[in-house]
VEXMITI-684282 format. One record per residue (C-alpha): x, y, z; residue number from 0; residue in three letters. Coordinates in steps of 0.05 Angstrom, whole numbers. Layout:
(r (X Y Z) NUM "ALA")
...
# end
This chain:
(r (530 1410 53) 0 "MET")
(r (482 1412 -6) 1 "ALA")
(r (408 1397 0) 2 "GLU")
(r (369 1349 -43) 3 "GLU")
(r (295 1339 -50) 4 "LEU")
(r (264 1270 -44) 5 "ARG")
(r (194 1257 -70) 6 "LEU")
(r (149 1230 -14) 7 "ILE")
(r (79 1231 -44) 8 "CYS")
(r (31 1272 -86) 9 "SER")
(r (-5 1331 -55) 10 "SER")
(r (-72 1294 -62) 11 "GLY")
(r (-47 1239 -15) 12 "ASP")
(r (-50 1286 45) 13 "VAL")
(r (-118 1317 60) 14 "VAL")
(r (-135 1373 108) 15 "GLU")
(r (-134 1348 180) 16 "ALA")
(r (-143 1278 154) 17 "GLY")
(r (-102 1215 151) 18 "LYS")
(r (-27 1228 151) 19 "GLY")
(r (22 1198 102) 20 "PHE")
(r (73 1151 134) 21 "ARG")
(r (143 1139 105) 22 "PHE")
(r (213 1127 130) 23 "THR")
(r (276 1170 132) 24 "VAL")
(r (348 1153 147) 25 "GLU")
(r (370 1178 214) 26 "ARG")
(r (438 1161 245) 27 "TYR")
(r (448 1106 194) 28 "GLY")
(r (381 1070 202) 29 "ARG")
(r (310 1077 174) 30 "GLU")
(r (261 1109 223) 31 "VAL")
(r (186 1123 216) 32 "PRO")
(r (162 1193 197) 33 "ALA")
(r (97 1225 174) 34 "PHE")
(r (66 1283 138) 35 "ILE")
(r (0 1317 155) 36 "ILE")
(r (-38 1377 125) 37 "ARG")
(r (-64 1430 173) 38 "PHE")
(r (-95 1496 152) 39 "ARG")
(r (-74 1481 80) 40 "SER")
(r (0 1472 96) 41 "VAL")
(r (38 1407 99) 42 "VAL")
(r (82 1390 158) 43 "TYR")
(r (128 1331 171) 44 "GLY")
(r (154 1300 234) 45 "TYR")
(r (191 1239 259) 46 "PHE")
(r (137 1190 282) 47 "ASN")
(r (159 1191 354) 48 "GLU")
(r (126 1217 417) 49 "CYS")
(r (166 1271 454) 50 "GLY")
(r (158 1231 518) 51 "HIS")
(r (183 1162 498) 52 "VAL")
(r (205 1133 430) 53 "PRO")
(r (136 1106 412) 54 "ALA")
(r (98 1119 346) 55 "GLU")
(r (43 1171 353) 56 "LEU")
(r (-12 1143 308) 57 "ASP")
(r (-66 1100 339) 58 "TRP")
(r (-81 1068 272) 59 "MET")
(r (-35 1074 212) 60 "PRO")
(r (-37 1147 191) 61 "GLY")
(r (-86 1170 245) 62 "GLU")
(r (-50 1227 281) 63 "PHE")
(r (-105 1278 295) 64 "PHE")
(r (-149 1276 357) 65 "ASP")
(r (-225 1277 350) 66 "ASP")
(r (-227 1353 344) 67 "SER")
(r (-179 1352 285) 68 "LYS")
(r (-141 1410 318) 69 "LEU")
(r (-85 1371 352) 70 "TYR")
(r (-38 1313 340) 71 "LEU")
(r (-44 1262 396) 72 "ILE")
(r (0 1206 421) 73 "CYS")
(r (-40 1142 421) 74 "SER")
(r (-3 1114 481) 75 "ILE")
(r (3 1174 528) 76 "HIS")
(r (-50 1223 504) 77 "GLY")
(r (1 1278 496) 78 "ALA")
(r (-23 1334 451) 79 "LEU")
(r (19 1370 399) 80 "TYR")
(r (8 1431 354) 81 "ALA")
(r (2 1406 282) 82 "PRO")
(r (37 1468 254) 83 "ASP")
(r (98 1468 300) 84 "SER")
(r (101 1400 336) 85 "GLY")
(r (102 1439 402) 86 "ARG")
(r (79 1400 464) 87 "CYS")
(r (12 1429 486) 88 "LEU")
(r (-2 1382 544) 89 "GLY")
(r (3 1313 572) 90 "GLY")
(r (63 1270 585) 91 "ARG")
(r (106 1303 531) 92 "CYS")
(r (131 1349 588) 93 "GLN")
(r (150 1405 541) 94 "GLY")
(r (186 1360 491) 95 "LYS")
(r (157 1371 422) 96 "GLY")
(r (158 1330 358) 97 "LEU")
(r (221 1331 316) 98 "LYS")
(r (205 1367 250) 99 "PRO")
(r (226 1350 180) 100 "LEU")
(r (238 1400 124) 101 "LYS")
(r (179 1390 77) 102 "ILE")
(r (163 1428 14) 103 "ARG")
(r (102 1425 -31) 104 "GLU")
(r (118 1441 -104) 105 "ILE")
(r (76 1427 -166) 106 "ASP")
(r (27 1380 -132) 107 "GLU")
(r (84 1340 -101) 108 "LYS")
(r (106 1335 -28) 109 "ILE")
(r (181 1333 -21) 110 "LEU")
(r (230 1321 36) 111 "LEU")
(r (290 1367 39) 112 "GLU")
(r (351 1327 62) 113 "GLN")
(r (426 1336 65) 114 "LYS")
(r (469 1299 16) 115 "ARG")
# end
């Protein structure tokens, strides 16, 4: 299957360890929430769903980082995730990490790689 790139936002819309950019992607025939964050100068994208239960992570729209700006945190359960891998670091995620998206940053644009 061929890959296509979908424009999500401009690079300037996602600042280092700041507010994430929310959007939706099609998954199993329906639109589901997703987000992009920037951590250590690299952009990462994930489905906006806690590894523990299907609840959105952000405590306010786009607010995914904890106070230290080192971890992503679930607003409901307090589960902590590594921003650069989505790996569960502690809390109720019980080893279940975030589901990643294939994100690319090219020419000041953030793009989602998806199958056609």
